[in-house]
C-alpha positions, 0 to 999 in steps of 0.5 A: 504360106497360111492366110487367116480369114478376117476374124471381124468378117467371121464374127459379123457372119456368125451374128447374122446367121444367129439373129437374122432369120433371113440370112439365107432364103429360098427363091424361085421355087414354085409348084403347080399343076402346070409348072415346077421351078427349081428353088435356089439359095439366096444368101442375104447381104452379110452371108453373100459378102462372106462367100464372095470374100472366100472366093476372092481371096482363094480360101476355098478347097479345090480338092474338097471332094476327095478331102471331104470323104476323109472326114465324112464321119468326123464331128465338126467339133473335131475338125482341124483348120483345113478340114473346116475349110473343106467342109465349108467349101462342100456347102458353098460349091455344093449349091452349084450342083444341088439347088438350095444346099446353102439354104438347107445347111443354114436352116439345119444349123450346120453352116453356123456350126462350121463357121463358129468352128473356123473362128475358134480355130483362128482365135486359138491360133490352132492353124500355125502348124497346118498347111492350108488345103487351099494353097493350090488355089493360088493359080486360080484364074479370073473365070469371068474375065476369060469368058468375056472373049466368048459370045454366049447366046441366051435362049429367047424369052429367058431372063438373066439372073445375077449369081454371086459365084465367079465360076458362073458365067451365065444363069438364065431362067425361062418358063420351063427351062434353066440355062447355065454356063460355068467354068472350072478353070484350066485343064491340062493336055489330055485331061478333058475327060478326066475333068468331066468325070470329076464334075460328074463324081462331084455331082453324084456325091451331092445327089447321094447326100440329098437322098436322090435315087438311082444316082449311079445311073444318073449320067448318060453320054449322049453324043459328040457335037462340033459347031465349027469352033468348039468340040462338045461332049454331051451328057444327059443327067436325071435327078430323081427326087423322092418327096412325101407324096410324089417323085420329081424327076429333073432332066438336064442336058450338059455340054462340056468343052475346052476353050482352046486359047486359055485352055479353060473348061466350060460346062453348059447346062440346060435343065427342064422343069421337073416332071412329077410322078405319084409314088405308085408309078414306076420310078423311071423315065416314061414316054412323056420324058422323051419329049423333054429330051427332044426339046432339050436337044433342040434348045441346047443345039441352038445355044451351042451352034451360036456359041462363038468368039466375040468379033 
């Protein structure tokens, strides 16, 4: 059965995006000779309320990666209702993979254009003949409720930040690293590696959309790891970001695992602050990055070895 998004909420959000220059800002992004921290989208109250509403009422398209590929070259003005939901989901969920995605789309006007299209479709009653693509979300779990059974360690000196995303279980920032754990919901028997590949493919799509380099080779399987309770698969990820006068390389270590009681899929990510290379240097990981890899391994093992069920 189709559900219509609250039209008054849409109108308030549209008005805010048009008239509030701080409807979405960028935070935690700094750069100096000693340290670089990754910027994050920071929606203001109205946009945050709207995004939470979409999550809470299961409107987002859980197959947005495949669905968006079908409309990649289509103009927003020609979107159907389900296609508009797909495009909106791509922006919101894309922020999980590419920091600042929501902010970027707000500044470009794309977010406003899509939400206005959504309002027009609803007010003109053009969704009656369409089956909404988010019907598969009816069985979505309460991610954080399931995760409450887990005792998730936070690295020493890290500050926990509140992230308004039901899939984000923990987000903590240290001086040179970011620690994050997210859930991607139920995974069926024998589908663990398929889900890993799906997450990696999603990430690569967003990396390409944001002009990152060497995307095809950005993920490398590292090792299997067991802490006596959970089985993890670890992957290194490199995000090579070309800027005007420099290249930034962000290296992350990702650990994927299934919680066997609820059969939920989790991803633990530890990301290092970017290393900056000048444009006349080779675009590859140099010996300095081996130290970063070693530190990521040590810190990740501290997290994983102490990740367990609550007593």
